Short mmCIF file of the C-alpha atoms (twelve columns), coordinates in Angstrom:
data_MODEL
# 
_entry.id   MODEL 
# 
loop_
_atom_site.group_PDB 
_atom_site.id 
_atom_site.type_symbol 
_atom_site.label_atom_id 
_atom_site.label_alt_id 
_atom_site.label_comp_id 
_atom_site.label_asym_id 
_atom_site.label_seq_id 
_atom_site.Cartn_x 
_atom_site.Cartn_y 
_atom_site.Cartn_z 
_atom_site.pdbx_PDB_model_num 
ATOM 1   C CA . MET A 1   89.780  97.506  120.066 1 
ATOM 2   C CA . PRO A 2   93.189  97.156  118.358 1 
ATOM 3   C CA . GLU A 3   95.736  99.929  118.606 1 
ATOM 4   C CA . GLN A 4   95.549  102.544 115.841 1 
ATOM 5   C CA . GLN A 5   98.283  102.013 113.277 1 
ATOM 6   C CA . VAL A 6   98.599  105.104 111.122 1 
ATOM 7   C CA . PRO A 7   101.220 104.787 108.363 1 
ATOM 8   C CA . PRO A 8   103.852 107.514 107.867 1 
ATOM 9   C CA . THR A 9   102.512 110.597 106.040 1 
ATOM 10  C CA . HIS A 10  104.793 110.123 103.021 1 
ATOM 11  C CA . SER A 11  103.383 106.643 102.326 1 
ATOM 12  C CA . PHE A 12  99.844  107.752 101.349 1 
ATOM 13  C CA . ASN A 13  98.113  110.594 99.483  1 
ATOM 14  C CA . PHE A 14  94.419  109.937 100.192 1 
ATOM 15  C CA . VAL A 15  92.302  108.836 103.162 1 
ATOM 16  C CA . CYS A 16  88.947  107.107 102.593 1 
ATOM 17  C CA . ARG A 17  86.601  105.965 105.370 1 
ATOM 18  C CA . ARG A 18  83.549  103.742 105.573 1 
ATOM 19  C CA . TYR A 19  81.078  104.230 108.425 1 
ATOM 20  C CA . ASP A 20  78.638  101.401 107.622 1 
ATOM 21  C CA . LYS A 21  81.232  98.598  107.831 1 
ATOM 22  C CA . SER A 22  82.647  97.147  111.027 1 
ATOM 23  C CA . PRO A 23  86.087  98.703  111.658 1 
ATOM 24  C CA . ASP A 24  87.264  95.543  113.443 1 
ATOM 25  C CA . LEU A 25  87.040  93.356  110.324 1 
ATOM 26  C CA . PRO A 26  89.849  93.221  107.711 1 
ATOM 27  C CA . TRP A 27  88.326  95.015  104.681 1 
ATOM 28  C CA . LEU A 28  90.525  94.759  101.588 1 
ATOM 29  C CA . GLU A 29  90.294  96.947  98.464  1 
ATOM 30  C CA . ALA A 30  92.476  96.376  95.415  1 
ATOM 31  C CA . THR A 31  93.307  97.597  91.917  1 
ATOM 32  C CA . TYR A 32  95.894  96.218  89.531  1 
ATOM 33  C CA . GLU A 33  98.689  98.314  91.052  1 
ATOM 34  C CA . GLU A 34  97.677  98.807  94.673  1 
ATOM 35  C CA . THR A 35  96.110  96.771  97.466  1 
ATOM 36  C CA . VAL A 36  95.145  98.369  100.779 1 
ATOM 37  C CA . GLU A 37  93.620  96.974  103.954 1 
ATOM 38  C CA . ALA A 38  91.264  99.022  106.112 1 
ATOM 39  C CA . ARG A 39  92.290  99.876  109.661 1 
ATOM 40  C CA . PRO A 40  90.139  101.022 112.587 1 
ATOM 41  C CA . ILE A 41  91.136  104.682 113.003 1 
ATOM 42  C CA . GLU A 42  89.473  107.366 115.124 1 
ATOM 43  C CA . LEU A 43  88.808  110.753 113.493 1 
ATOM 44  C CA . ASP A 44  86.700  113.422 115.227 1 
ATOM 45  C CA . GLY A 45  85.698  110.911 117.912 1 
ATOM 46  C CA . VAL A 46  84.316  108.341 115.443 1 
ATOM 47  C CA . VAL A 47  86.066  105.013 114.837 1 
ATOM 48  C CA . ALA A 48  85.611  103.806 111.254 1 
ATOM 49  C CA . ALA A 49  87.265  101.501 108.738 1 
ATOM 50  C CA . THR A 50  89.953  103.651 107.105 1 
ATOM 51  C CA . LEU A 51  91.977  103.160 103.914 1 
ATOM 52  C CA . PHE A 52  95.301  104.949 103.406 1 
ATOM 53  C CA . ILE A 53  95.686  105.155 99.622  1 
ATOM 54  C CA . LYS A 54  98.706  106.086 97.500  1 
ATOM 55  C CA . ARG A 55  97.286  106.255 93.942  1 
ATOM 56  C CA . GLU A 56  94.490  108.364 92.439  1 
ATOM 57  C CA . ASP A 57  92.886  105.441 90.562  1 
ATOM 58  C CA . MET A 58  92.548  103.485 93.813  1 
ATOM 59  C CA . ARG A 59  90.862  106.490 95.456  1 
ATOM 60  C CA . GLU A 60  88.398  106.754 92.557  1 
ATOM 61  C CA . ARG A 61  87.591  103.038 92.835  1 
ATOM 62  C CA . ALA A 62  87.085  103.237 96.605  1 
ATOM 63  C CA . VAL A 63  84.734  106.221 96.255  1 
ATOM 64  C CA . ALA A 64  82.784  104.388 93.536  1 
ATOM 65  C CA . LEU A 65  82.421  101.394 95.884  1 
ATOM 66  C CA . GLY A 66  80.958  103.545 98.678  1 
ATOM 67  C CA . TRP A 67  83.988  104.770 100.635 1 
ATOM 68  C CA . LYS A 68  83.950  108.453 101.618 1 
ATOM 69  C CA . ASP A 69  86.992  110.586 100.757 1 
ATOM 70  C CA . GLU A 70  88.092  112.179 104.050 1 
ATOM 71  C CA . THR A 71  91.509  113.439 102.915 1 
ATOM 72  C CA . THR A 72  90.818  117.120 103.656 1 
ATOM 73  C CA . ARG A 73  89.492  116.382 107.166 1 
ATOM 74  C CA . TRP A 74  92.459  114.091 107.856 1 
ATOM 75  C CA . ASN A 75  94.993  116.675 106.668 1 
ATOM 76  C CA . ALA A 76  93.282  119.464 108.635 1 
ATOM 77  C CA . GLN A 77  93.515  117.479 111.857 1 
ATOM 78  C CA . ASN A 78  96.916  115.828 111.421 1 
ATOM 79  C CA . VAL A 79  99.194  118.598 110.130 1 
ATOM 80  C CA . THR A 80  102.278 118.891 112.311 1 
ATOM 81  C CA . ALA A 81  104.274 122.038 112.970 1 
ATOM 82  C CA . SER A 82  107.034 121.055 110.525 1 
ATOM 83  C CA . GLU A 83  104.486 120.457 107.758 1 
ATOM 84  C CA . GLU A 84  102.887 123.851 108.460 1 
ATOM 85  C CA . ILE A 85  106.226 125.510 107.792 1 
ATOM 86  C CA . THR A 86  106.597 123.800 104.436 1 
ATOM 87  C CA . LEU A 87  103.031 124.701 103.498 1 
ATOM 88  C CA . THR A 88  103.571 128.423 104.138 1 
ATOM 89  C CA . THR A 89  106.772 128.873 102.153 1 
ATOM 90  C CA . THR A 90  106.701 131.083 99.072  1 
ATOM 91  C CA . ASP A 91  107.563 129.929 95.575  1 
ATOM 92  C CA . GLU A 92  109.583 132.917 94.431  1 
ATOM 93  C CA . ARG A 93  112.066 132.176 91.704  1 
ATOM 94  C CA . PRO A 94  115.506 133.719 92.035  1 
ATOM 95  C CA . LYS A 95  116.193 136.533 89.602  1 
ATOM 96  C CA . ARG A 96  118.255 135.600 86.589  1 
ATOM 97  C CA . ARG A 97  121.454 137.462 86.189  1 
ATOM 98  C CA . ARG A 98  121.912 138.680 82.653  1 
ATOM 99  C CA . LEU A 99  125.260 138.344 80.946  1 
ATOM 100 C CA . PRO A 100 126.747 141.456 79.348  1 
ATOM 101 C CA . ARG A 101 126.195 141.805 75.630  1 
ATOM 102 C CA . LYS A 102 129.095 140.875 73.392  1 
ATOM 103 C CA . LYS A 103 130.355 143.649 71.110  1 
# 
C-alpha cells in the first residue's frame, strides 16, 4: 500500500471518504473551481479513499455523489496540541476607553 500523504491542515476544510471504492485507485472529483484526487488514508483502523476538500460546493457535490463527510471524525482524531490552544481561547473584546466630554 502506498504511504499516506496527508496535506497540511491549512490546505483543506473538509474530509470526505468512500468505503465502497478501492483506495488504491486514483479517484478524481471535480467542480469548476476545484479538482481533488482521492488518497488511501487510514482513519480508525480503516483504509478508505479520502478526499481533502477546500470549498463548500465541492463538499456538497462529493456528498451528493456518495462520499461520506468525515470532517468531524478527522478533526477529533487529528487535533494537535497547538491547535487545541487556539480552540480554547476566549473572544473577549478589549474595553473601549471613552474620551472626556468637550465643554
